[in-house]
C-alpha positions in Angstrom: -8.4 25.1 2.6 -8.6 22.9 -0.2 -7.7 19.4 0.6 -6.3 17.2 -2.2 -9.7 15.1 -3.4 -10.9 18.4 -3.7 -8.0 19.6 -5.8 -8.0 16.3 -7.6 -11.5 16.8 -8.6 -11.4 20.7 -9.6 -8.4 19.7 -11.9 -10.2 16.7 -13.6 -13.1 19.1 -14.0 -11.5 21.5 -15.5 -9.3 19.4 -18.4 -12.6 18.1 -18.9 -14.1 21.2 -20.0 -11.5 22.2 -21.6 -11.6 19.5 -23.9 -15.5 19.8 -23.8 -16.8 16.8 -21.5 -19.4 17.5 -18.9 -18.4 16.4 -15.3 -22.0 15.2 -14.9 -21.0 11.8 -17.2 -18.1 11.4 -15.1 -18.5 8.3 -12.1 -17.8 9.4 -8.5 -13.8 9.6 -7.3 -12.9 6.9 -5.3 -10.7 8.0 -2.2 -8.2 4.4 -1.4 -7.2 4.3 2.2 -4.2 2.5 2.7 -3.2 0.8 6.0 -0.4 1.3 7.3 2.3 -1.5 6.5 5.8 -2.4 8.4 9.2 -3.6 6.9 10.7 -6.8 8.9 13.4 -4.4 9.7 10.9 -1.8 11.1 9.0 -4.3 13.1 12.2 -5.8 14.3 13.1 -2.4 15.7 9.7 -1.8 17.1 9.5 -4.8 19.2 13.6 -4.9 20.0 14.2 -8.1 18.3 16.1 -9.2 15.2 15.1 -9.8 12.1 15.6 -13.5 12.1 13.0 -13.3 15.0 10.7 -11.9 12.7 10.8 -14.1 10.0 10.1 -17.4 12.0 7.5 -15.8 13.6 5.9 -14.9 9.7 7.0 -18.6 8.9 5.3 -20.3 11.4 2.2 -18.0 11.0 2.3 -16.2 14.4 2.6 -12.5 12.2 0.1 -13.0 9.7 -1.2 -10.9 6.8 2.2 -10.7 5.5 2.5 -8.5 1.6 5.0 -9.7 -0.6 5.8 -6.7 -2.8 9.0 -8.7 -4.4 10.7 -11.9 -5.2 12.9 -11.4 -1.6 11.8 -11.5 1.7 13.2 -8.1 1.8 10.2 -6.8 -0.1 7.7 -8.6 2.8 5.6 -5.9 4.5 3.6 -6.3 7.8 0.1 -4.8 8.2 -0.2 -2.4 11.4 -3.3 -4.6 12.2 -1.3 -7.7 11.7 1.3 -6.5 14.2 -1.1 -5.2 16.9 -3.3 -9.1 16.7 0.2 -10.3 17.2 1.1 -8.3 20.4 -2.5 -8.6 21.4 -2.1 -12.8 21.7 1.2 -11.8 23.3 -0.3 -9.9 26.1 -0.6 -11.4 29.3 -2.1 -9.9 32.6 -4.3 -7.0 31.1 -8.0 -7.6 30.9 -9.9 -5.6 28.2 
């Protein structure tokens, strides 16, 4: 089965061949890996707390690495790794 990356490469090669360019002149395609991000509402639901509680943790820096996608707090996103770091810091009685 052809992956999405392979399909993209094949399509670009075919289009370049149609206009007379060689694929050997092309730079290698990069695959973008994006970490999962959660909305404040999603984090509140996951943790079973209120959205104001999550916003307060963002404001005081306990939940870090917040991505702002717009002008309002409704567009803030919290990375999965940031959420995990917050939870790890709040876990007691378990030794790694």
